N, C-alpha and C positions, 0 to 999 in steps of 0.2 A: 635421211630419216627425220629431218626437221619438220616436214609436213605432218608426220605422224605425231610429233610432240605437241602440235598446236590443236589437234582434234581430240575429243574425248574418245575413249575406247568404244563406246556405244556407236559413235558416228563413224569411226575409222573402219570397223570390220566390214560393213556392207560396201563401203566406197572402195577400199583398197584390196580386199581379199574376196576370193571365191567363197561360196556358201559352205564349202567343205572345211573352212577354218572356223572352228567353233569358239576358240579362246586365243587371245593374243596378249602378251604382256612383256614389259621391260622388267628384267630381273634386277633386283637390288644387288650390289656388289657382294653382299654376304649371303645371298640366297642359296647358292650351291658353292660350298667352299672346297675347291679342288686344291690340295696341297701342292706347292711348288718345291722342288728339291733345293732351290736356292733360298727358301724361306718365304713365308707369306702364303697367300692363296690366290686363286684365279677363279673367275666365274664367267659363263657366257652372258651375252647382253640381252637376248630375247628368247622367249619360248612361244611356240605356236602349238595348238592342239588341233589336229586335222582328222576329220572323219574320212577315211579312205574307202576304197571299194569294200562291199560287204560289211559296212559299218565298223571296220577295223579302225581303232584309235591309234594315231601315230603322234609322237611328241617330237617336234623339231626344235632343237636348240641352236641358236645362231650367235656366232661371234662376229662382230663387225669390226673391220680394220680398213685403214687407208691403203691405197696401192703401194705406197712407199713405207712399208713396215720397218720398224726398228727391230733390233735383235731381241729386245725384251718382248715385243709383240709376237715374234716368231716362236719364242720359247713358250709363251702362254698358249699359243695355238697348239704346239706339239704336245703339251701337257694335257690340254683339254681333249684333243683327239685321242690320246692314249687312254684317258679316263673313260670317255664315252665308248670307245671300241672295246674296252675291257668289260663293259656291262653285257656284252653279247647281244643276241637278238631279242630285245624286249620292246620292240616298237619305238625305239629311240633312235633319232637321226641327228647327227651333228653336222653343221655347215659353217664354213667361214665365208663371209661375204664382204666384198669391197664396194658393192653398189646394190641398190634396191632390186634391180632386174634379176640378179642372182637369187635373191630370196623369193621373188615371185615365181621364177622358173622352178625352183625346188618345191614350192607349195603346189604348183600345178602338177608336177610330177608325182608328188606324194598323194595328192587328192584323187588321182586316177589309178594309182598302183593297185594291182590285184593282190 
């Protein structure tokens, strides 16, 4: 994700993402405060707004982690998954990604979803 950090948002959207991605942003740590039962909060790293088929708006929240996750990373992921799954079907998708291609794949999938 270092390449994304060096570009402005205006420059990054057309270069890196399909036209179905209308908004992309790095979420501040306190943007979405999901409580952890061990204390403190957790928040996903990125949000994408995707215009899917038939102009359906989909929100993709992405948590990025290294392949060799620590136990605390696994706990944060489990808590975030539980939180986003509990929201039900509100056009919200949660994704854990260990590399950029996983994000691109999910964006392509959601951009063409009926």
